[in-house]
N, C-alpha and C positions, 0 to 999 in steps of 0.2 A: 478509883486508881488513878494515879499521876505517874506518867513516865518522865523521868528526868534524865538528860543527856549532857554529861559533863567530862572533864577530863579525866576522871575516874571510871568512866564507861557510863554504861545504861543501868539505870535501876527503876524498877516499877516497884512504887510505894504505896501500898493499900490504904494505909491510913492518912495518906497526905491530902490536904485540903487547899484549895486555891480562893483566896478572899481579896477582892480589889486588887488584883494582879500579885499579891502576896502568895508565896507558896508556903505554906505551914506543914511541916514534916514531924511525926512522932520523934521525940528525942531518941528512942531507941533504934530508929531508922537511920539516925545521921551516918552511922559506920557504913551503909551501902553508897553514901555520897562520899566517903573517905573521910569523914570528920568525927570529932568526938567532943561532946561538951564536957568541960572540966571547970574546977572553980578558977583557974586564971583566964578562960575564956573558950572559944571553940577552937579546937586544934587539929591539925593534920600531920601526924608524926612530930617533929621537933618544932614546928610552926604553930604557933598560938597567936591567934587574933582576938584580942581584949574587947569585951562588950563595952562600949562606951558608958561612962559613970551617967545615970539620969534617963537612959534609954534601953533598959534591961528588959521592959515590957514590949519595945519594938520588936525585940529578938527571943524571947522566951515567955510562955504564957502557960496557964494551967488549961487544960482542955477537959472535956467531960469526962466524967468516971476518974478524975485526978491524972489522966494522961497529961505530961507535959509536951509541948509543941516547940519548935524552933523555926523562924522565919528565915528560910534559904535566901529567898530574895533579898532580904535587907542585909544579910552577910555578903551577897554578890556585890550590892551597890557600894558597901563599906569598902570592899576589896577593888572596886572599880572594874568589876566583870560584866560584861554586856550579858543581858538576860532577855530572850524571846520566848514566846509562849502561843500555841495554836489558839484560835479564837474560842474553842471549847474550853481551853485551859487544862487539857488533859495531859499535854506534852510541854515540857519546859526545856530549853537548851540554854546552858550556862557556859559561856566562853572563857577563855583565860583571862587573867588580870592583865592590864596592860603592862605592869612594872614586870612579870614574869616572861613575857614576850619579849620586852626589851632586855632583860639579862640575857635571853637566849641569843638576840642578834647582837649584843655586845660581845658575845662569846664566839660568835662565828661557826656555831653549830646548829644546823637544821634540826628542828624537832622531828622525832622518829614517826613515821607511819607506815602503814600497810596497805598495798593494794594488789588486786589479783590480774594477772595477765590474760589475754585471751582465751588461754587453755585452763584458766581457773587456779594456776599453781600462784600463791601468794608470795608478794616480793616486800621485804622491810627495808627501809631507808638505810637502817642502821648495817644491814648486810653489806653495804657498799661503802662502809667506812674506808677511807684513806684512797678510794679511787674517785677519779672523775664520774660525775654524774649529770647527764641533761634531762631536766624535767620539762615535759611540756604539758600544760593544761588548758581546759576550754571549758567554758560555761555558756548556756544558751541565754543568760539574761543580758 
């Protein structure tokens, strides 16, 4: 089993396989990551990313028992999304595409996130839209 962390959330995918840093996911599990494989490419809602001509085998292949697999790492590379994985390759984290982040920054709207306060009550940034918010962050590295 491989756990995938992405903007779509966290998904545990039983049939996923990691090979040479590539994450191959059963095509039937792509919706867990927010994607569908269609004739026009791999799609998330209205956004469709065409699979480049001549590179189809880098993205889709037949697995054992006729199951088709999709290379999520190759999709991330095509979309210029950063991918990190644990040394055991049982957890993959896929970041947002740089173009998506740039669009958000141009719009002047911070992406929504949720964090608990000291008493455990969850606060979402979107709850404070239209109000001034002072954010302080810290990291140990």
